C-alpha positions as CSV (number, residue, x, y, z in Angstrom):
1,Y,6.2,-20.7,-16.9
2,P,3.4,-23.4,-16.5
3,K,6.1,-26.0,-16.7
4,M,8.4,-24.5,-14.2
5,S,5.5,-24.0,-11.8
6,I,4.7,-27.9,-12.1
7,A,8.3,-28.7,-11.4
8,L,8.6,-26.3,-8.3
9,N,5.1,-27.8,-6.9
10,K,6.7,-31.2,-7.3
11,T,9.4,-30.4,-4.9
12,G,7.0,-30.5,-2.0
13,R,8.6,-27.2,-0.8
14,P,6.7,-23.9,0.0
15,I,8.1,-21.6,-2.7
16,A,6.8,-18.2,-4.2
17,Y,6.9,-18.2,-7.9
18,S,7.1,-14.8,-9.5
19,C,6.2,-14.6,-13.3
20,S,6.9,-11.8,-15.7
21,W,5.1,-12.8,-18.7
22,P,2.0,-10.5,-18.0
23,A,4.2,-7.4,-18.5
24,Y,5.7,-8.6,-21.7
25,E,2.2,-9.1,-23.0
26,G,0.7,-5.6,-21.9
27,G,-0.7,-6.9,-18.7
28,L,-4.3,-6.8,-19.5
29,P,-7.0,-9.2,-20.8
30,P,-7.6,-10.9,-23.3
31,K,-4.0,-11.4,-24.0
32,I,-3.5,-12.2,-20.1
33,N,-6.0,-14.6,-18.3
34,Y,-5.7,-13.9,-14.8
35,T,-7.7,-16.8,-13.9
36,V,-5.2,-19.3,-15.4
37,L,-2.1,-17.1,-14.2
38,G,-3.4,-17.4,-10.7
39,D,-3.2,-21.2,-10.8
40,I,0.4,-21.1,-12.3
41,C,2.2,-18.2,-10.3
42,N,1.9,-16.5,-6.9
43,L,2.9,-13.0,-8.1
44,W,3.5,-11.6,-11.4
45,R,4.7,-8.2,-12.9
46,N,1.8,-6.7,-15.1
47,F,3.7,-3.4,-16.3
48,G,7.0,-1.8,-17.3
49,D,9.9,-1.8,-15.0
50,I,10.1,0.7,-12.4
51,Q,12.8,3.6,-12.7
52,D,14.2,5.9,-9.9
53,S,12.0,8.8,-10.3
54,W,8.8,10.0,-9.1
55,E,7.6,10.2,-12.8
56,S,7.9,6.3,-13.0
57,V,6.2,5.8,-9.5
58,L,3.2,7.9,-10.6
59,N,3.1,6.4,-14.2
60,I,2.7,3.0,-12.4
61,I,0.3,4.0,-10.0
62,E,-2.1,5.5,-12.6
63,W,-1.9,2.7,-14.8
64,Y,-3.1,0.5,-11.9
65,G,-5.9,2.9,-11.2
66,N,-6.8,3.3,-15.0
67,N,-7.0,-0.5,-15.2
68,Q,-8.3,-1.6,-11.9
69,D,-11.3,-3.2,-13.0
70,E,-9.3,-5.9,-14.7
71,L,-6.6,-6.0,-12.1
72,Q,-8.2,-5.8,-8.7
73,P,-10.3,-9.0,-9.0
74,A,-7.2,-11.0,-10.0
75,A,-5.5,-10.4,-6.7
76,G,-5.9,-12.4,-3.4
77,P,-4.0,-14.7,-1.0
78,G,-1.3,-16.6,-2.9
79,R,-2.0,-14.5,-6.1
80,W,-0.8,-11.0,-6.5
81,N,-0.3,-8.1,-9.0
82,D,3.5,-6.7,-8.5
83,P,3.9,-3.0,-9.4
84,D,7.5,-3.6,-8.9
85,M,10.2,-2.9,-6.5
86,L,10.2,-0.3,-3.8
87,I,12.8,2.3,-4.7
88,I,12.7,4.2,-1.3
89,G,16.3,4.7,-0.1
90,N,17.6,5.6,-3.5
91,F,18.2,8.8,-5.3
92,G,15.0,9.4,-7.4
93,L,12.4,10.0,-4.8
94,S,12.1,12.8,-2.1
95,Y,10.9,12.0,1.3
96,E,7.3,12.8,0.7
97,Q,7.5,10.7,-2.5
98,S,8.9,7.9,-1.0
99,K,6.0,7.8,1.5
100,V,3.7,7.9,-1.7
101,Q,5.3,4.7,-3.2
102,M,5.1,2.9,0.3
103,A,1.3,3.8,1.0
104,L,0.1,3.0,-2.4
105,W,1.9,-0.1,-2.7
106,A,0.1,-1.0,0.7
107,I,-3.3,0.0,-0.6
108,L,-2.5,-2.3,-3.8
109,A,-1.6,-5.2,-1.7
110,A,1.7,-5.4,-3.3
111,P,4.8,-7.6,-2.6
112,L,7.2,-5.3,-0.9
113,F,10.5,-6.2,-2.3
114,M,13.2,-3.5,-1.6
115,S,15.9,-2.3,-4.0
116,S,18.1,0.0,-2.3
117,D,21.6,-0.3,-0.6
118,L,21.3,-1.2,3.0
119,R,24.8,-0.1,3.7
120,T,23.9,3.5,3.0
121,I,20.1,3.7,3.5
122,S,19.0,6.8,5.4
123,E,17.1,7.1,8.6
124,D,14.2,8.6,6.9
125,A,14.1,5.8,4.4
126,K,14.1,3.2,7.2
127,H,11.6,5.0,9.2
128,I,9.1,4.6,6.1
129,L,9.9,1.1,5.3
130,Q,9.7,-0.2,8.9
131,N,6.2,1.4,9.7
132,K,4.5,-1.5,11.4
133,L,1.0,-0.2,10.9
134,L,1.7,0.2,7.0
135,I,2.9,-3.0,7.0
136,Y,0.0,-4.4,9.0
137,I,-2.0,-3.0,6.3
138,N,-0.2,-4.3,3.4
139,Q,-0.3,-7.8,4.9
140,D,-3.9,-7.8,5.6
141,S,-5.3,-11.5,5.6
142,L,-8.1,-10.8,3.3
143,G,-5.9,-9.9,0.6
144,I,-8.1,-7.7,-1.1
145,Q,-6.5,-4.9,-3.5
146,G,-7.7,-1.7,-2.8
147,Q,-9.1,0.6,-5.7
148,R,-9.2,4.2,-6.6
149,I,-12.5,5.7,-5.5
150,M,-12.0,9.4,-6.3
151,Q,-10.0,11.9,-8.6
152,W,-10.5,15.5,-7.9
153,R,-8.2,18.2,-9.3
154,H,-4.9,17.0,-7.8
155,F,-6.3,14.8,-5.5
156,E,-6.7,10.9,-5.8
157,V,-8.6,8.9,-3.0
158,W,-7.6,5.3,-3.0
159,K,-9.6,2.7,-0.5
160,R,-8.7,-0.8,0.9
161,I,-11.0,-3.2,2.6
162,L,-9.3,-5.0,5.5
163,F,-10.0,-7.8,7.9
164,N,-12.4,-7.1,10.8
165,G,-14.3,-4.1,9.4
166,Q,-11.2,-2.2,8.9
167,F,-10.1,0.2,6.0
168,A,-7.3,1.9,4.8
169,I,-7.6,5.3,2.8
170,A,-4.8,7.1,0.9
171,V,-5.2,10.7,-0.3
172,M,-2.6,11.4,-2.7
173,N,-1.9,14.9,-4.1
174,N,-0.1,14.6,-7.5
175,G,0.3,18.4,-8.0
176,T,3.8,19.6,-8.1
177,D,3.0,23.4,-7.3
178,G,2.4,25.6,-4.3
179,M,2.1,24.4,-0.4
180,P,0.3,21.7,1.0
181,R,-3.4,21.6,0.0
182,P,-6.4,21.0,2.1
183,F,-8.7,18.1,1.9
184,A,-11.8,17.5,3.5
185,T,-14.3,14.6,3.5
186,N,-16.1,12.3,5.9
187,L,-16.9,8.6,6.0
188,A,-19.9,8.4,4.4
189,L,-18.6,10.3,1.3
190,L,-15.7,7.6,1.2
191,G,-18.6,4.8,1.4
192,I,-17.8,3.6,4.8
193,L,-20.9,2.9,6.4
194,D,-20.8,-0.5,8.0
195,C,-20.3,0.8,11.4
196,K,-23.0,3.3,12.4
197,E,-21.0,4.1,15.7
198,G,-18.1,5.5,13.8
199,Y,-14.4,4.7,13.5
200,K,-11.0,5.4,15.1
201,I,-8.8,7.0,12.6
202,Y,-5.0,7.0,12.6
203,D,-2.6,8.8,10.4
204,V,-0.3,5.9,9.5
205,L,2.7,7.6,8.2
206,E,2.9,10.4,10.9
207,Q,1.9,7.6,13.5
208,V,-0.6,9.9,15.2
209,F,-4.2,9.0,16.6
210,L,-6.7,11.6,15.0
211,G,-9.7,10.6,17.1
212,D,-13.1,8.8,16.9
213,F,-15.1,10.3,13.9
214,A,-18.8,9.7,13.3
215,L,-19.9,8.9,9.9
216,D,-20.8,12.6,8.9
217,T,-17.9,14.3,10.9
218,T,-15.7,16.1,8.7
219,I,-11.9,14.9,8.2
220,N,-9.7,17.7,7.6
221,I,-6.0,16.9,6.2
222,Q,-3.5,18.6,4.5
223,V,-1.5,16.8,1.7
224,T,1.7,18.1,0.4
225,P,2.6,18.2,-3.3
226,T,3.5,14.8,-4.6
227,G,2.6,13.5,-1.3
228,V,0.1,11.3,0.6
229,V,-1.9,10.9,3.8
230,L,-2.5,7.4,4.8
231,L,-5.2,6.6,7.0
232,F,-6.2,3.6,9.1
233,L,-9.9,3.0,10.2
234,R,-10.7,0.8,13.1
235,P,-14.6,0.4,13.8
236,L,-16.1,1.4,17.1
237,C,-18.5,-1.6,16.8
238,S,-17.5,-5.2,16.8
239,F,-17.3,-7.5,13.7
240,T,-16.2,-10.5,15.4
């Protein structure tokens, strides 16, 4: 891999170089030195191959959350953790589970490589994959990988810091039973306190503006089993 990196750079052409060896070595320090890795590769697989199933997607998400203290600092512009391909549009995920993969990959600042048959892909899958605000979150110029900030019963809350005082929040329900579950929080509880005037909040996947929220205003959402709500927060004050 290092020799190939040198050879690619000698071409003088812009080339994205993806490496696999972290996955072969367990993906974690001390076997993997992410400082050195970031000088050699632009993106790298950390974990096992994704399979076309919800179990596989959830397993990858949990591994990233459980090891985020080692993985999150390694990511940044030109050097990305890669949780593997998007399987949206195949057979293993429901519509709601497909939203989970797209939302969490955006939070993780993951490369978005599709692995599906474009000749037969459904309109629902295209609707998820072509969500412009979600892609905007994924491609944020700061390149800061998000982190899991809370686990409570079936819920997980993930937060990503974005450019110009913006944030993305994913609330995932990994339960498999019952109806959609209510979830309530506020900006202060999420640790979002930078703009005292509050934030505009958008439901990214439903493409709905939810309104302006003060720091202590309750945010009430419903999250389907094996589903997610992805929120985009834009500050009411200026950070420019």
